[in-house]
N, C-alpha and C positions, 0 to 999 in steps of 0.2 A: 522565320528564317534558319537555317541552319549553315553552323559553318565548318567548314570542312579543313581538318588540319591536316589529312593522311598526305603524306610520304606517294603515295602507289598510285598518284597521276598521270593515265599514259601521257605521253608524249604523243604529239603529232608527228608521223614519219613526213619528212622533206623529199621531194623526186630526190631521184638519183638520175642524172643524166651525164650523158660523155659525148663529144665529138672528138673525133682522129683529123685534128691541123695539121699535120704535116705525114706522111708512110715514110720513114726514111730507109728500111728493110726488113727485106726479110729473112730471119737467119736460118730458119730449118720448117721443113714439111713432114707430119709424118703421114704414115700409109691410107687413116682416116679423113686426111685434108687439116687436120690441124698445123697454123702456124705458129712459128716464136716469133716477135715481131719487134725491131724499136722503132717510135714512131713517138710525135710530139701531141698530147692529148689535153683535150681542155674538160675537166672534171667541173660540174654544176657551174656553167659560166664562170670560171675561173680562171687565171693566167693558164698558159700550157706548158706543162713536166714533160717531160723524158719519161718514156713509159716500156718497159720492157714485158712482155706476156704473151701467154699462146692466147690465139683466137682461132676459133671455129670457120669452117666455110661459110656459114651464117651468116656471123659476122658477131657469134654470144664472146663476150669477155673470159677468159680462162684464168688461171694464177697468173701473177706478175709481180713487177713494183713497178714504184714511182721514182724518178731521177731529178732532184735542181740541177740546176745545170753547172750550179757550183760539185756537186756527189760526181757526176759523170764526170766531171776534167779531173776531178781526184782520182774515179776509176781507170779514166784516160791517162793519169800519168802513172799510178801502179800497173798497169798491164802491161802499158810501154817497157817498163826496168824489172818487169818478168820475165815477157818475152825475150826483152835484150840480157839479161842474166846479171842484171844490177843489183837486185834484190837485196838484201841483207842475207846473209845463212843463219846468222847468231841472231834470236830472240831482242835482247838484247842491245844490237846497235840499231841505230834510227840513220839512214842516210841523211845530209845537209839538201839543203834547196838547191846548192853547187853542184853536188851528188848525181841526180835526177834530172836531164835538161828539158825535162818533157813539157812540151805546150800546144793549144789547140790550133787547128790548122785555121788561120785566117778568112778560109770561107766554112769554119763551121759553125 
């Protein structure tokens, strides 16, 4: 019997799967038909997360990012403050929670 203590064992790749559970918005479309979309996507049968990425007309996934509910809520607060000119101009300033009154809509 041979005892193999090598660290070079190849791990079996798990199958990658995803499912768009909710299509929220198409944000842009280029001349070749690729779209940038905001969706809720379940990866490998996990809980759905917000997903912002490009998609081909055939449904091929492009570059993008996933966002948890909390990260999306934080992004919404920052974008709202930025668009309303409420973000501090000095990098050392940090707005208090009272200074930014953003919240998620009830139907979000």
